[in-house]
N, C-alpha and C positions, 0 to 999 in steps of 0.2 A: 607655474604658480597657480594657474586656474585649475589644473588637474589635482594638485594637492589640496586646494580649497574645496573642490567637489568631493574628494575623498573624505575630508574632515566633516563636511556637512552631511555626508551620507552615512556617517557612523551612528549606530544606535545609541552608543554611550553619549555622543555629543548631542544628539537630539533630546535624550532624556534630561541631561544636565542643562541644556539651553532652555528647555521648557520649564524645568523646575526653577532656574534662575529668573526667568521672565516673570513667572507667576509669583515668586517670592518678592521680587522687586515691586511688582504692581500692588500686591497685597500690603506690603509694608509702606509703600508710598501713600496709598489710600488711607491706611491707618494713621500715618503721620499727619496728613492733611486734616483728618477728622480730629485727632487729638490736639493739633495746633489751634484749630478753630474753636474747639471747646474751651481750651485754656484761655484763648484771647477773650472769649465772651465772659468767662469767669472773672478774669482780671478786670475787664471793663465794668462788670457789675460791682466788684469790690471797690473799684476806683470811684464809681458813682455813689456807692453807699458811704464811703469815707467822706466825700464832699457833702453829702446830705447830712451826716453827723456834724461836720463843721458848721454847716448852715444853721442847723437846729441850735447848736451851742451859741452861735453868734446872735440868733434871735432871742435866746434866753438871757444873754448877758447885756443886751442893749435896752436902755431906758431913756426917757426924756428928762433933761435937767430942769432947774427952776426957770431957766430962760427959754424952755421949749426946745432946746437943741439936743440931739441924741448924744448920749454918753455911754461909755462901756464901763460896767461895774468892775470888771477885772479882765486881764488879758486871756485870750483863748489858750487852751492847754498845749497845743502843738507848738514847739519852739521854732519851727520853720517860719511861722508868721512874724517872728522878731528878727529874722536874719535877712538882710537885704538881698533881693533878687534870688530868693531860695527856690522859687518855682511854686510856692503855695501862698495865695493872696486872699484878702477880703476887703470889702469896702461897703459903706453905708451912706446913702444920700437920697434925697427926694427924686433926683433925676440921674443923668449920667455924670454929674459933678458931685464927687463924694464929699460928705461932711466928716466922715470918719474913714480911715483906711489903715491897713496893717503896715507895720514898719517895713515889711518885705517889699512893699510897693515903692518905697522911698518917696520920691516926689512925682510919681506917675499915677495914672488912674486906669482902671479897666475900661476899655472902650465898649461899653454896653450898647447894643443897638436900641433904637427907639422901640419901646415895647410897652404894652399895657398888660400888667400882670394882676390878675384878680387876687384879692386878699386870700392868702393861704396856698395859692397855686405855686408850683415850681416850674420854671422854664429853663431850658438847656440851650447854651450857645457855644459856638467855637469861634474864638477871636484871637487876634494877634496881640500879645501883651508886651511887657517889658523885654528889652533885648531882642525883639522880633521873634519871640517864641510863641508857638501855637498853644493856646490854652483852652481847656474845657471849663465852662462856666455854668454854675447853677445859681439861679436868683429867685427870690420870692418877694412879694410886697407885704409889708407888715403895717397895719394901721393901729396907732395907739389911741386910747379913749379920748385924750385931750389933744391929739395931734391934728394939725391943720391939713396935712397931706400924708398919704402913705409913704413909707420909706422903702426904697429898693435895696435889699440886702443881697450881696453877691459874694460867692466863694469861687475861686478859680485855682486850677492846678495845671502844671506843664504836662502836655501829652507825651513829651519825650520819655517821662518816667514809665508811662504805660508801655510805650514801644520798647524801651530798654528791657523791661521785665519779660515781655513776650519774646524778644530777640534772644535773651539768655536761655529761656525755656526751649525755644526752637533749636538753638545750637546743641544743647544737651540731648534733646529729643532725637535729632537727626544723627548725631554721633552714636547714640544708643541703638537706633534702628539700623544704622550701617553695620555696627558690630553684630547685631542680631542677624542681619542678612548674611554676613560672612559665615556666622555659625550655622545657619540653616543651609547654606549652600554646601558647606563642608559636610554637614550631615547628609545632604542629598548625594554628594560624591560617594560617601561611604555606603549609603543605601544602594545606589546604582551599581557600585563595584560588587557588593555582596549579591545583589539580584542578578547581575550578569555573569557571575562566576561559573554557573553551569554552562553558559555559552562559551566562555573562555576555555573551560575544560573540553567542551565539544570540539572547539577549534584545534586544540592540541591533539586530541584523539584523531581528528580528521587528517592532520599533518602526519601523524604516526601511521595511519592507514595508507596514505598516499606514498609515504616513504618506504613502506613494506615492513615496518616494525610490528604492525598489528594487522590482523585480518578482519576484525570486527570491532564495532563500538561496544563498550561494556561499562560496568559500574552503575551504581544507583544514581538516578537523576530525578529532579522534581517532576511532578505529575504533568506539568505543562511541556516538558522537554522529552520525557520518556517515549511518547508516541512517535516523535520524530526519529529517535534512535532506533526504535523497532522497525520503522519503515526503511531507514537507511540500511540496517542489517538485512532486512528482507530483500532489498534491491541488490546488495552485494552478493547475497546467496544466489539470487536469480542470475546475475551477470556471470558469476563463476560457473553456474550450471550450464548456461548457454555456451560459454567458451569451451568448457570441457566436452559438451556434446558435439559442438562444431569441430573441435580438433579430433575427437574420436571418429566422427564420420569421415573427415578428411583423411585420417590415417587408414581407416578401413578401405576407402577408395584407392589410396596410394598402394596399399598392400595388394589389393586385387589387381591393379594395373601392373605392378611389378611382377606378380606371379605369372601373368600372361606374357609379359615381356621376357621373363626367364625361359618360358616355353619356346617363344619365338626365337630367342637367342640360340637355344639348343638345336632347333629345327632349321635355322637359317643357313643358307649356303652362300658363301662368298663374303669377302671383306666388306663390301658396300652395305650389305644387309646388317652385318654386325655393327658397323659404325652407326647406322640408322637407329638400331635398337639401343646402343649406348647413349646416343643423343637424346632419345626419348626418355631414358632413365634420368639423364641429367635434368631434363625439363621437369620431370615429376619431382625430383629432389628440390629443384629450384623453387617451384611453386608451392611445394609443401613447406619449405622453410619460410617463404614469404607469408603463407597462410598462418603458420604458428606465430610468427612475429607480429603480424597484424592483429591477431586475436589477443595476444598477451600485452600489446602496447597500451600503457596507461591503466592496466588492470590494477585496482587498489590492492595493497598487501602483498605484491609480488616483488621479491628482492632475492638476489643471489650473491653471496660473497665470492669475489673474484679469486681469492687465494685458494678456496676449496676446489673450485673448478680447475684452475691452472695446475695445482699440485696433483690432483687426481689424474688429469690428462698427461702430465709430464711423466708420472710413474708408469702409466700404461704404455705410452709411446716409446719410452726408453727400453722397455722389455720387448715390444713388438718390432720396433724398427732399429733402434740403436744397436742392440747387441753389445753394449759396452763401448761402441764407437763414438757415440755422441752423448754428451752430458748436458742435461737441461737444468738450468739454475733459475729458480723462481724467487723473485724479490717483490712480493706484493703484500702491502700492509693488510692486516685483518680488517681494518675499518673501511677499506675500499670495497663498496658493494654496488653491484649492477642492478638497476631498476628494471628487471625483466626476468624471464623464465630461465631456469638452470639449463633446460634442454637446448634453448637457443644459444646461450653462451657457450655451452659445450660444443655445439655444432660449429660456431664461428671460430672459437679459439682452437678447437681441435683441428680444423682445416688449416689454420695458420701454423700451428705447431707441426703438423704432418708435413707441410711443404718445407718448413724451415729445417726439419731434421733430415729430409731427403737431400737437401742441398748443402747442409752444414758440413764443415770439415771435422770439428770435434766439439764445438760449443754452440749452445742455444740459450739465450737469456730471455726471461719474461719479467717485465717490470710494469709498474703502473704509477699514474700520477693524477691528481685532481686538476681540472681546468676550470676556467671561468664559465659562468652560466650553468653550474650544476652538472658538468660533464666529467666523465672519467675516461682517461686514455690508457689502454692496455697495449704495451709495446713488446713486440716479439722481434728479436735480432738473432742473426746467425753469422758465423765466420766463413760462409761459403763464398762463391765467386761473385755474388751480388747480381744485380739486374741493371742493365744500361737504362739510362733515363729515357731513351727513345722507344723502349719497349714497355714502359710502365703503363702507358695508356692502353696498349694492346692486350696485356694480360688482364685488364679490368673489363674486357669485352665479355658478354654473356657466353658461357660454355667453355671458356678458356681457363686451363689450370697452368700453374708454373711448370709442372712436370708433365708434359703431354706424352712422353715416351714410355712411362711406366704405368701399370694399371693402378687404379685407386678409386676410392669412393668419395674423394673430395668434391665439394660443391663448386670450387672455383672462386677466385677472388671477387668476381662480379656479383655472385650470389651473396658472399659475405658482406660486400658493400651495400647491396640492396637491403639485406636484413638489418644492417646497422642503420641505414637511412630510415627504414620503417620505424625504428625506435627513436629517430631524431638525431642519430649520430652520423658517422662517416668512416671511411677507410683511407689512410694516407700511406704512400710508399716513399722511401727515402734511402739514403746510404747509412749503413751502420758503422759505428766506431770499431766494431769487431772485424770489419772488412767486407761483410756481406750485405744482405738486404735488411732494411729496417721497416717494419710494418706497424703502424699505429691504428688500433681499433678504438674509435671514439664512440662511447656509449653514454646514456644518461646514468647519473650516479644516484644512488639511494642513500638515505641516512643510515649509519650503522646501528645495529640493535644495541 
């Protein structure tokens, strides 16, 4: 689980999308807080402006009667003043005991704090009114020309209305910002996908090069990616040049040594000297095969169809060795491809077919199958006498061939196994259903072209 999480967080796509999502969320959250605060201030100002208008209207409609008591010429225009406990109230009185009050107060009064208000000034209070509701109060003192004392006129409104308006706005605001955030993140996903498309194409080309379907990176790429492709192609060219040069030098060295060995073989007297020269040749062949395999292992763009190699070898060996006595049947699908050099596959498979045809009665079969882990098994079977299980380890020893009594240039099963293991494969011996020996050559598979 930890490895999967590390792989996810190490993704460039994940980092870009995570960064975009974080910044979008932060930006929209900040914008939402600012907009919410601005709207709350705006509603509070409108709330206070409305109370101020009611207070001005109350002062304009209040006058003193013949007995000196305040009277209201006509009701205030807002109908909420006439509905009991509506949340909008007014009262008029010399102190905190009202002489006049709105019907909405019913039989209660606004609990105004003791305060001295200068004539014409407006004071603001927050008090608990009817039904235990929090009220915002505006009051002013009005002095009439023939009045004995100034009258405190107060207008109040339930603060829950202010909070309800702000809450409704915030709900719509955050839903809208959430939808906007999703839209922006979706746009970021599209943008990142389009922006990373050249890298996705590069990854596919890299897989094709590693699988042997391509030898070089190609195609037009953005200016930011093209220098990387040029450097990779230059590196592939250099690697191929180094491998070719090394194999050429090794081949030249082997040719020179074999020439001198041929001279020694002609001039040597005695069976012991001849065996020594033959062993030296096998050592040279052994190490040459290992050198070729080591140089070609993992080389990008190298792939060999097994069917082509097996078919060509079968036709040649049938003519050279079989003489019509042995029939070689090749059942290898075209999509089975070896991730290595054709020369190495011919050397290994040719050695196995050569041995199989020498021991076979009349039939040799070559087949292949794909195995787990990206491996390919090439199976060579014959209908000969087979090989006892107690001798199988012995024939895999260096320098030992299945047929030691006849001359040949075979490398021996040990060398075949060594070359296969250099490629990350192996060689397995078993009993064939045809009655003879079954040899499985396990090699890395490449994707078919």
